[in-house]
GULOKE-238569 format. One record per residue: residue in three letters; x negated, y, z of N, C-alpha, C, O in turn. Coordinates in nm, 4 decimals. Last residue first. Layout:
GULOKE-238569
<rec res="ala" n_X="X" n_Y="Y" n_Z="Z" ca_X="X" ca_Y="Y" ca_Z="Z" c_X="X" c_Y="Y" c_Z="Z" o_X="X" o_Y="Y" o_Z="Z"/>
...
***
This chain:
GULOKE-238569
<rec res="pro" n_X="-11.0908" n_Y="2.1558" n_Z="-6.4742" ca_X="-11.1445" ca_Y="2.2675" ca_Z="-6.5534" c_X="-11.0753" c_Y="2.2829" c_Z="-6.6878" o_X="-11.1097" o_Y="2.3723" o_Z="-6.7651"/>
<rec res="ala" n_X="-10.8776" n_Y="2.0957" n_Z="-6.2127" ca_X="-10.9174" ca_Y="2.0454" ca_Z="-6.3437" c_X="-10.9670" c_Y="2.1636" c_Z="-6.4272" o_X="-10.8937" o_Y="2.2602" o_Z="-6.4483"/>
<rec res="asp" n_X="-10.7409" n_Y="2.0243" n_Z="-5.9336" ca_X="-10.8637" ca_Y="2.0948" ca_Z="-5.9720" c_X="-10.9123" c_Y="2.0316" c_Z="-6.1025" o_X="-10.9789" o_Y="1.9281" o_Z="-6.1022"/>
<rec res="leu" n_X="-10.4182" n_Y="2.0571" n_Z="-5.8144" ca_X="-10.5031" ca_Y="1.9897" ca_Z="-5.9115" c_X="-10.6208" c_Y="2.0788" c_Z="-5.9486" o_X="-10.6031" o_Y="2.1935" o_Z="-5.9895"/>
<rec res="ala" n_X="-10.3254" n_Y="2.0443" n_Z="-5.4692" ca_X="-10.3423" ca_Y="2.1209" ca_Z="-5.5932" c_X="-10.4368" c_Y="2.0427" c_Z="-5.6845" o_X="-10.5247" o_Y="1.9708" o_Z="-5.6369"/>
<rec res="ala" n_X="-10.0926" n_Y="1.8546" n_Z="-5.2709" ca_X="-10.2264" ca_Y="1.8837" ca_Z="-5.3212" c_X="-10.2202" c_Y="1.9672" c_Z="-5.4497" o_X="-10.1242" o_Y="1.9610" o_Z="-5.5265"/>
<rec res="ser" n_X="-9.8475" n_Y="1.7676" n_Z="-5.1903" ca_X="-9.8842" ca_Y="1.9050" ca_Z="-5.1544" c_X="-10.0194" c_Y="1.9477" c_Z="-5.2110" o_X="-10.0567" o_Y="2.0645" o_Z="-5.2002"/>
<rec res="asp" n_X="-9.8427" n_Y="1.5049" n_Z="-5.2801" ca_X="-9.7428" ca_Y="1.5999" ca_Z="-5.3312" c_X="-9.7825" c_Y="1.7443" c_Z="-5.3025" o_X="-9.7540" o_Y="1.8335" o_Z="-5.3824"/>
<rec res="val" n_X="-10.0436" n_Y="1.3923" n_Z="-5.1235" ca_X="-10.0605" ca_Y="1.3991" ca_Z="-5.2692" c_X="-9.9663" c_Y="1.5029" c_Z="-5.3265" o_X="-10.0058" o_Y="1.5812" o_Z="-5.4129"/>
<rec res="trp" n_X="-9.9221" n_Y="1.4155" n_Z="-4.8697" ca_X="-10.0508" ca_Y="1.4799" ca_Z="-4.8970" c_X="-10.0709" c_Y="1.4965" c_Z="-5.0459" o_X="-10.1111" o_Y="1.6037" o_Z="-5.0911"/>
<rec res="arg" n_X="-9.6930" n_Y="1.2600" n_Z="-4.9063" ca_X="-9.6795" ca_Y="1.4034" ca_Z="-4.8770" c_X="-9.8088" c_Y="1.4771" c_Z="-4.9031" o_X="-9.8069" o_Y="1.5895" o_Z="-4.9533"/>
<rec res="ala" n_X="-9.8104" n_Y="1.0073" n_Z="-4.9476" ca_X="-9.7328" ca_Y="1.0693" ca_Z="-5.0552" c_X="-9.7146" c_Y="1.2187" c_Z="-5.0312" o_X="-9.7202" o_Y="1.2969" o_Z="-5.1261"/>
<rec res="leu" n_X="-9.9245" n_Y="0.9618" n_Z="-4.6932" ca_X="-10.0101" ca_Y="0.9713" ca_Z="-4.8119" c_X="-9.9363" c_Y="1.0422" c_Z="-4.9257" o_X="-9.9939" o_Y="1.1279" o_Z="-4.9928"/>
<rec res="val" n_X="-9.6884" n_Y="0.9471" n_Z="-4.5404" ca_X="-9.7895" ca_Y="1.0493" ca_Z="-4.5113" c_X="-9.8777" c_Y="1.0699" c_Z="-4.6341" o_X="-9.9025" o_Y="1.1836" o_Z="-4.6742"/>
<rec res="ser" n_X="-9.5740" n_Y="0.7209" n_Z="-4.6602" ca_X="-9.5035" ca_Y="0.8489" ca_Z="-4.6638" c_X="-9.6000" c_Y="0.9645" c_Z="-4.6364" o_X="-9.5932" o_Y="1.0681" o_Z="-4.7026"/>
<rec res="phe" n_X="-9.7476" n_Y="0.5177" n_Z="-4.5957" ca_X="-9.7404" ca_Y="0.5600" ca_Z="-4.7359" c_X="-9.6660" c_Y="0.6923" c_Z="-4.7506" o_X="-9.6925" o_Y="0.7679" o_Z="-4.8441"/>
<rec res="ala" n_X="-9.6865" n_Y="0.5117" n_Z="-4.3184" ca_X="-9.8229" ca_Y="0.5396" ca_Z="-4.3654" c_X="-9.8212" c_Y="0.5871" c_Z="-4.5101" o_X="-9.8862" o_Y="0.6860" o_Z="-4.5436"/>
<rec res="ala" n_X="-9.4152" n_Y="0.4411" n_Z="-4.3222" ca_X="-9.4549" ca_Y="0.5713" ca_Z="-4.2685" c_X="-9.5956" c_Y="0.6086" c_Z="-4.3149" o_X="-9.6214" o_Y="0.7246" o_Z="-4.3473"/>
<rec res="leu" n_X="-9.4332" n_Y="0.1802" n_Z="-4.4192" ca_X="-9.3646" ca_Y="0.2812" ca_Z="-4.4984" c_X="-9.4024" c_Y="0.4216" c_Z="-4.4520" o_X="-9.4197" o_Y="0.5113" o_Z="-4.5345"/>
<rec res="arg" n_X="-9.5560" n_Y="0.0640" n_Z="-4.2000" ca_X="-9.6264" ca_Y="0.0685" ca_Z="-4.3284" c_X="-9.5643" c_Y="0.1731" c_Z="-4.4209" o_X="-9.6349" o_Y="0.2450" o_Z="-4.4916"/>
<rec res="gly" n_X="-9.3501" n_Y="0.0932" n_Z="-4.0124" ca_X="-9.4814" ca_Y="0.1531" ca_Z="-3.9885" c_X="-9.5614" c_Y="0.1663" c_Z="-4.1169" o_X="-9.6269" o_Y="0.2680" o_Z="-4.1399"/>
<rec res="leu" n_X="-9.1501" n_Y="-0.0618" n_Z="-4.1295" ca_X="-9.1292" ca_Y="0.0828" ca_Z="-4.1136" c_X="-9.2609" c_Y="0.1555" c_Z="-4.0876" o_X="-9.2808" o_Y="0.2671" o_Z="-4.1356"/>
<rec res="ala" n_X="-9.2644" n_Y="-0.3164" n_Z="-4.1084" ca_X="-9.2363" ca_Y="-0.2603" ca_Z="-4.2411" c_X="-9.2179" c_Y="-0.1091" c_Z="-4.2331" o_X="-9.2651" o_Y="-0.0363" o_Z="-4.3204"/>
<rec res="gly" n_X="-9.2691" n_Y="-0.3425" n_Z="-3.8307" ca_X="-9.3934" ca_Y="-0.3460" ca_Z="-3.9074" c_X="-9.3760" c_Y="-0.2849" c_Z="-4.0451" o_X="-9.4620" o_Y="-0.2108" o_Z="-4.0928"/>
<rec res="his" n_X="-8.9964" n_Y="-0.3374" n_Z="-3.7688" ca_X="-9.0845" ca_Y="-0.2330" ca_Z="-3.7146" c_X="-9.2185" c_Y="-0.2289" c_Z="-3.7875" o_X="-9.2757" o_Y="-0.1212" o_Z="-3.8042"/>
<rec res="glu" n_X="-8.9019" n_Y="-0.5699" n_Z="-3.9086" ca_X="-8.8564" ca_Y="-0.4348" ca_Z="-3.9434" c_X="-8.9516" c_Y="-0.3270" c_Z="-3.8931" o_X="-8.9843" o_Y="-0.2344" o_Z="-3.9673"/>
<rec res="ala" n_X="-9.1620" n_Y="-0.7994" n_Z="-4.0042" ca_X="-9.0567" ca_Y="-0.7566" ca_Z="-3.9119" c_X="-9.0215" c_Y="-0.6116" c_Z="-3.9446" o_X="-9.1029" o_Y="-0.5391" o_Z="-4.0020"/>
<rec res="leu" n_X="-9.2226" n_Y="-0.9282" n_Z="-4.3316" ca_X="-9.2566" ca_Y="-0.8384" ca_Z="-4.2221" c_X="-9.1361" c_Y="-0.8138" c_Z="-4.1326" o_X="-9.0225" o_Y="-0.8080" o_Z="-4.1797"/>
<rec res="glu" n_X="-9.2357" n_Y="-1.2701" n_Z="-4.4198" ca_X="-9.1692" ca_Y="-1.1403" ca_Z="-4.4310" c_X="-9.2030" c_Y="-1.0562" c_Z="-4.3087" o_X="-9.2109" o_Y="-1.1070" o_Z="-4.1969"/>
<rec res="pro" n_X="-9.5526" n_Y="-1.4326" n_Z="-4.4785" ca_X="-9.4262" ca_Y="-1.4186" ca_Z="-4.4063" c_X="-9.3679" c_Y="-1.2784" c_Z="-4.4251" o_X="-9.4410" o_Y="-1.1812" o_Z="-4.4438"/>
<rec res="leu" n_X="-9.6623" n_Y="-1.5088" n_Z="-4.8109" ca_X="-9.6842" ca_Y="-1.4407" ca_Z="-4.6840" c_X="-9.5511" c_Y="-1.4265" c_Z="-4.6114" o_X="-9.4474" o_Y="-1.4100" o_Z="-4.6756"/>
<rec res="gly" n_X="-9.6236" n_Y="-1.6246" n_Z="-5.0617" ca_X="-9.5991" ca_Y="-1.7050" ca_Z="-4.9426" c_X="-9.6304" c_Y="-1.6374" c_Z="-4.8108" o_X="-9.6257" o_Y="-1.7030" o_Z="-4.7067"/>
<rec res="asp" n_X="-9.8860" n_Y="-1.4887" n_Z="-5.2635" ca_X="-9.7521" ca_Y="-1.5459" ca_Z="-5.2475" c_X="-9.7428" c_Y="-1.6186" c_Z="-5.1139" o_X="-9.8426" o_Y="-1.6674" o_Z="-5.0609"/>
<rec res="glu" n_X="-10.0647" n_Y="-1.1978" n_Z="-5.2945" ca_X="-10.0606" ca_Y="-1.3275" ca_Z="-5.2260" c_X="-9.9167" c_Y="-1.3724" c_Z="-5.2108" o_X="-9.8349" o_Y="-1.3019" o_Z="-5.1517"/>
<rec res="his" n_X="-10.0600" n_Y="-0.9449" n_Z="-5.3930" ca_X="-10.1478" ca_Y="-1.0417" ca_Z="-5.4575" c_X="-10.1437" c_Y="-1.1804" c_Z="-5.3957" o_X="-10.2134" o_Y="-1.2708" o_Z="-5.4417"/>
<rec res="ser" n_X="-9.8979" n_Y="-0.7813" n_Z="-5.2446" ca_X="-9.8786" ca_Y="-0.7849" ca_Z="-5.3896" c_X="-9.9553" c_Y="-0.8980" c_Z="-5.4565" o_X="-9.9186" o_Y="-0.9419" o_Z="-5.5655"/>
<rec res="asn" n_X="-9.9778" n_Y="-0.7942" n_Z="-4.9844" ca_X="-9.8414" ca_Y="-0.8353" ca_Z="-5.0143" c_X="-9.8142" c_Y="-0.8433" c_Z="-5.1633" o_X="-9.7167" o_Y="-0.9061" o_Z="-5.2046"/>
<rec res="pro" n_X="-10.2436" n_Y="-0.6969" n_Z="-5.0058" ca_X="-10.2153" ca_Y="-0.8321" ca_Z="-4.9553" c_X="-10.0754" c_Y="-0.8812" c_Z="-4.9920" o_X="-10.0578" o_Y="-0.9980" o_Z="-5.0268"/>
<rec res="asn" n_X="-10.2006" n_Y="-0.4271" n_Z="-5.1239" ca_X="-10.2652" ca_Y="-0.5379" ca_Z="-5.1943" c_X="-10.2341" c_Y="-0.6759" c_Z="-5.1368" o_X="-10.2004" o_Y="-0.7660" o_Z="-5.2137"/>
<rec res="arg" n_X="-10.0665" n_Y="-0.2565" n_Z="-4.9282" ca_X="-10.0086" ca_Y="-0.2935" ca_Z="-5.0577" c_X="-10.0685" c_Y="-0.4209" c_Z="-5.1151" o_X="-9.9952" o_Y="-0.5130" o_Z="-5.1513"/>
<rec res="ile" n_X="-10.2373" n_Y="-0.2633" n_Z="-4.6914" ca_X="-10.0916" ca_Y="-0.2749" ca_Z="-4.6883" c_X="-10.0384" c_Y="-0.3275" c_Z="-4.8209" o_X="-9.9727" o_Y="-0.4315" o_Z="-4.8250"/>
<rec res="gly" n_X="-10.5132" n_Y="-0.2484" n_Z="-4.7344" ca_X="-10.4622" ca_Y="-0.3195" ca_Z="-4.6178" c_X="-10.3125" c_Y="-0.3420" c_Z="-4.6142" o_X="-10.2647" o_Y="-0.4297" o_Z="-4.5423"/>
<rec res="ala" n_X="-10.5560" n_Y="-0.1120" n_Z="-4.9745" ca_X="-10.6284" ca_Y="-0.2357" ca_Z="-4.9471" c_X="-10.5631" c_Y="-0.3168" c_Z="-4.8354" o_X="-10.5585" o_Y="-0.4396" o_Z="-4.8418"/>
<rec res="phe" n_X="-10.3801" n_Y="0.1104" n_Z="-4.9548" ca_X="-10.3695" ca_Y="0.0170" ca_Z="-5.0668" c_X="-10.4373" c_Y="-0.1158" c_Z="-5.0359" o_X="-10.3826" o_Y="-0.2215" o_Z="-5.0673"/>
<rec res="cys" n_X="-10.4553" n_Y="0.2279" n_Z="-4.7108" ca_X="-10.3144" ca_Y="0.1970" ca_Z="-4.7391" c_X="-10.3031" c_Y="0.0925" c_Z="-4.8501" o_X="-10.2253" o_Y="-0.0023" o_Z="-4.8395"/>
<rec res="gly" n_X="-10.7329" n_Y="0.2638" n_Z="-4.7489" ca_X="-10.6826" ca_Y="0.1720" ca_Z="-4.6466" c_X="-10.5381" c_Y="0.1323" c_Z="-4.6691" o_X="-10.5015" o_Y="0.0165" o_Z="-4.6491"/>
<rec res="glu" n_X="-10.7322" n_Y="0.4585" n_Z="-4.9486" ca_X="-10.7930" ca_Y="0.3281" ca_Z="-4.9750" c_X="-10.7432" c_Y="0.2243" c_Z="-4.8751" o_X="-10.7146" o_Y="0.1105" o_Z="-4.9121"/>
<rec res="ala" n_X="-10.6090" n_Y="0.6656" n_Z="-4.8038" ca_X="-10.5466" ca_Y="0.6116" ca_Z="-4.9251" c_X="-10.6020" c_Y="0.4728" c_Z="-4.9561" o_X="-10.5263" o_Y="0.3805" o_Z="-4.9864"/>
<rec res="phe" n_X="-10.8010" n_Y="0.7059" n_Z="-4.6014" ca_X="-10.6647" ca_Y="0.6677" ca_Z="-4.5655" c_X="-10.5946" c_Y="0.6044" c_Z="-4.6857" o_X="-10.5283" o_Y="0.5015" o_Z="-4.6718"/>
<rec res="ser" n_X="-11.0204" n_Y="0.7887" n_Z="-4.7542" ca_X="-11.0293" ca_Y="0.6661" ca_Z="-4.6733" c_X="-10.8905" c_Y="0.6144" c_Z="-4.6370" o_X="-10.8653" o_Y="0.4940" o_Z="-4.6414"/>
<rec res="met" n_X="-10.9189" n_Y="1.0269" n_Z="-4.8620" ca_X="-10.9626" ca_Y="0.9188" ca_Z="-4.9512" c_X="-10.9681" c_Y="0.7861" c_Z="-4.8747" o_X="-10.9248" o_Y="0.6830" o_Z="-4.9260"/>
<rec res="ala" n_X="-10.8714" n_Y="1.1700" n_Z="-4.6251" ca_X="-10.7600" ca_Y="1.1373" ca_Z="-4.7140" c_X="-10.7972" c_Y="1.0237" c_Z="-4.8089" o_X="-10.7162" o_Y="0.9343" o_Z="-4.8335"/>
<rec res="gly" n_X="-11.1347" n_Y="1.1943" n_Z="-4.5252" ca_X="-11.0315" ca_Y="1.1231" ca_Z="-4.4495" c_X="-10.9142" c_Y="1.0816" c_Z="-4.5363" o_X="-10.8630" o_Y="0.9704" o_Z="-4.5228"/>
<rec res="arg" n_X="-11.2506" n_Y="1.3494" n_Z="-4.7261" ca_X="-11.3052" ca_Y="1.2168" ca_Z="-4.6978" c_X="-11.2027" c_Y="1.1328" c_Z="-4.6221" o_X="-11.1856" o_Y="1.0144" o_Z="-4.6508"/>
<rec res="his" n_X="-11.0924" n_Y="1.5817" n_Z="-4.6995" ca_X="-11.0884" ca_Y="1.5031" ca_Z="-4.8224" c_X="-11.1456" c_Y="1.3632" c_Z="-4.8030" o_X="-11.0925" o_Y="1.2674" o_Z="-4.8592"/>
<rec res="val" n_X="-11.1539" n_Y="1.6652" n_Z="-4.4371" ca_X="-11.0144" ca_Y="1.6459" ca_Z="-4.4796" c_X="-11.0083" c_Y="1.5556" c_Z="-4.6017" o_X="-10.9274" o_Y="1.4629" o_Z="-4.6064"/>
<rec res="ser" n_X="-11.4361" n_Y="1.6866" n_Z="-4.4497" ca_X="-11.3708" ca_Y="1.5921" ca_Z="-4.3581" c_X="-11.2279" c_Y="1.5615" c_Z="-4.4001" o_X="-11.1856" o_Y="1.4459" o_Z="-4.3990"/>
<rec res="arg" n_X="-11.4764" n_Y="1.8933" n_Z="-4.6374" ca_X="-11.5301" ca_Y="1.7594" ca_Z="-4.6627" c_X="-11.4612" c_Y="1.6554" c_Z="-4.5744" o_X="-11.4310" o_Y="1.5458" o_Z="-4.6216"/>
<rec res="phe" n_X="-11.3444" n_Y="2.1044" n_Z="-4.5009" ca_X="-11.3048" ca_Y="2.0643" ca_Z="-4.6362" c_X="-11.3506" c_Y="1.9218" c_Z="-4.6642" o_X="-11.2718" o_Y="1.8389" o_Z="-4.7098"/>
<rec res="ile" n_X="-11.5010" n_Y="2.1132" n_Z="-4.2664" ca_X="-11.3585" ca_Y="2.0805" ca_Z="-4.2584" c_X="-11.3081" c_Y="2.0341" c_Z="-4.3950" o_X="-11.2364" o_Y="1.9344" o_Z="-4.4034"/>
<rec res="asp" n_X="-11.7479" n_Y="2.1982" n_Z="-4.3552" ca_X="-11.7370" ca_Y="2.0627" ca_Z="-4.3022" c_X="-11.5908" c_Y="2.0197" c_Z="-4.2953" o_X="-11.5598" o_Y="1.9024" o_Z="-4.3161"/>
<rec res="ser" n_X="-11.7031" n_Y="2.3907" n_Z="-4.6615" ca_X="-11.7122" ca_Y="2.3728" ca_Z="-4.5167" c_X="-11.7083" c_Y="2.2249" c_Z="-4.4789" o_X="-11.6709" o_Y="2.1390" o_Z="-4.5587"/>
<rec res="asn" n_X="-11.6627" n_Y="2.4884" n_Z="-4.9174" ca_X="-11.7934" ca_Y="2.4329" ca_Z="-4.8844" c_X="-11.8138" c_Y="2.4131" c_Z="-4.7343" o_X="-11.9266" o_Y="2.4178" o_Z="-4.6851"/>
<rec res="asp" n_X="-11.4119" n_Y="2.5453" n_Z="-4.9840" ca_X="-11.4847" ca_Y="2.6539" ca_Z="-4.9181" c_X="-11.6225" c_Y="2.6080" c_Z="-4.8704" o_X="-11.6900" o_Y="2.6774" o_Z="-4.7944"/>
<rec res="glu" n_X="-11.1445" n_Y="2.4769" n_Z="-5.1788" ca_X="-11.2872" ca_Y="2.4459" ca_Z="-5.1647" c_X="-11.3570" c_Y="2.5659" c_Z="-5.1027" o_X="-11.3608" o_Y="2.6742" o_Z="-5.1611"/>
<rec res="ala" n_X="-10.8306" n_Y="2.4632" n_Z="-5.0147" ca_X="-10.9229" ca_Y="2.5324" ca_Z="-5.1047" c_X="-11.0670" c_Y="2.4930" c_Z="-5.0737" o_X="-11.1055" o_Y="2.4780" o_Z="-4.9577"/>
<rec res="met" n_X="-10.6940" n_Y="2.1345" n_Z="-4.9688" ca_X="-10.7192" ca_Y="2.2716" ca_Z="-4.9239" c_X="-10.8191" c_Y="2.3339" c_Z="-5.0203" o_X="-10.8839" o_Y="2.2639" o_Z="-5.0981"/>
<rec res="leu" n_X="-10.6595" n_Y="1.9148" n_Z="-5.1151" ca_X="-10.5665" ca_Y="1.9337" ca_Z="-5.0039" c_X="-10.5820" c_Y="2.0714" c_Z="-4.9412" o_X="-10.4938" o_Y="2.1185" o_Z="-4.8694"/>
<rec res="arg" n_X="-10.6837" n_Y="1.8562" n_Z="-5.4508" ca_X="-10.7372" ca_Y="1.9368" ca_Z="-5.3413" c_X="-10.6298" c_Y="1.9579" c_Z="-5.2357" o_X="-10.5228" o_Y="2.0121" o_Z="-5.2638"/>
<rec res="leu" n_X="-10.7739" n_Y="1.6110" n_Z="-5.6816" ca_X="-10.6681" ca_Y="1.6657" ca_Z="-5.5975" c_X="-10.7335" c_Y="1.7388" c_Z="-5.4818" o_X="-10.8284" o_Y="1.6884" o_Z="-5.4216"/>
<rec res="arg" n_X="-10.9457" n_Y="1.6548" n_Z="-5.9920" ca_X="-10.9470" ca_Y="1.6209" ca_Z="-5.8492" c_X="-10.8232" c_Y="1.6795" c_Z="-5.7822" o_X="-10.7740" o_Y="1.7851" o_Z="-5.8221"/>
<rec res="pro" n_X="-11.0066" n_Y="1.5118" n_Z="-6.3194" ca_X="-10.9534" ca_Y="1.6137" ca_Z="-6.2294" c_X="-10.9539" c_Y="1.5631" c_Z="-6.0849" o_X="-10.9615" o_Y="1.4428" o_Z="-6.0602"/>
<rec res="glu" n_X="-11.1748" n_Y="1.4201" n_Z="-6.5451" ca_X="-11.1868" ca_Y="1.3724" ca_Z="-6.4076" c_X="-11.1372" c_Y="1.4803" c_Z="-6.3122" o_X="-11.2147" o_Y="1.5344" o_Z="-6.2334"/>
<rec res="arg" n_X="-11.1598" n_Y="1.5423" n_Z="-6.7902" ca_X="-11.1123" ca_Y="1.4051" ca_Z="-6.7809" c_X="-11.1305" c_Y="1.3434" c_Z="-6.6432" o_X="-11.1039" o_Y="1.2245" o_Z="-6.6260"/>
<rec res="met" n_X="-11.3982" n_Y="1.7668" n_Z="-6.6802" ca_X="-11.3131" ca_Y="1.7290" ca_Z="-6.7918" c_X="-11.2838" c_Y="1.5794" c_Z="-6.7819" o_X="-11.3760" o_Y="1.4993" o_Z="-6.7666"/>
<rec res="met" n_X="-11.3968" n_Y="1.7692" n_Z="-6.3193" ca_X="-11.4631" ca_Y="1.7783" ca_Z="-6.4487" c_X="-11.3630" c_Y="1.7404" c_Z="-6.5572" o_X="-11.2556" o_Y="1.6878" o_Z="-6.5280"/>
<rec res="gly" n_X="-11.4054" n_Y="1.9057" n_Z="-5.9910" ca_X="-11.3302" ca_Y="1.8474" ca_Z="-6.1011" c_X="-11.4045" c_Y="1.8685" c_Z="-6.2318" o_X="-11.4672" o_Y="1.9723" o_Z="-6.2529"/>
<rec res="ala" n_X="-11.6724" n_Y="1.8391" n_Z="-5.7630" ca_X="-11.5971" ca_Y="1.9316" ca_Z="-5.8475" c_X="-11.5228" c_Y="1.8554" c_Z="-5.9564" o_X="-11.5709" o_Y="1.7542" o_Z="-6.0073"/>
<rec res="ala" n_X="-11.6301" n_Y="1.6134" n_Z="-5.4885" ca_X="-11.7021" ca_Y="1.6587" ca_Z="-5.6077" c_X="-11.6123" c_Y="1.7506" c_Z="-5.6896" o_X="-11.4898" o_Y="1.7395" o_Z="-5.6848"/>
<rec res="val" n_X="-11.4671" n_Y="1.5103" n_Z="-5.3008" ca_X="-11.5169" ca_Y="1.6453" ca_Z="-5.2739" c_X="-11.5980" c_Y="1.6993" c_Z="-5.3914" o_X="-11.6313" o_Y="1.8178" o_Z="-5.3942"/>
<rec res="ser" n_X="-11.1748" n_Y="1.3419" n_Z="-5.4225" ca_X="-11.3187" ca_Y="1.3504" ca_Z="-5.4037" c_X="-11.3600" c_Y="1.4942" c_Z="-5.3747" o_X="-11.2946" o_Y="1.5885" o_Z="-5.4193"/>
<rec res="met" n_X="-10.9215" n_Y="1.2850" n_Z="-5.4775" ca_X="-10.9461" ca_Y="1.3680" ca_Z="-5.3610" c_X="-11.0940" c_Y="1.3773" c_Z="-5.3289" o_X="-11.1321" o_Y="1.4167" o_Z="-5.2186"/>
***
């Protein structure tokens, strides 16, 4: 979801058409930050550390909702590959 142009072997996901606007950059920067946060703050701790307490249902559902938003964005994105 980088704002850089897609290149050979480095395609990009586009959540909206590239129009060189602040909105384009904000949408993609936010999506990249959100994705990084989902993996760093939700997935990684539970995948790399044994013995963590089990999540309460409401906490697990909140985390699932975050990944659901990310998955919908990825699913709706267009591929920018030259």
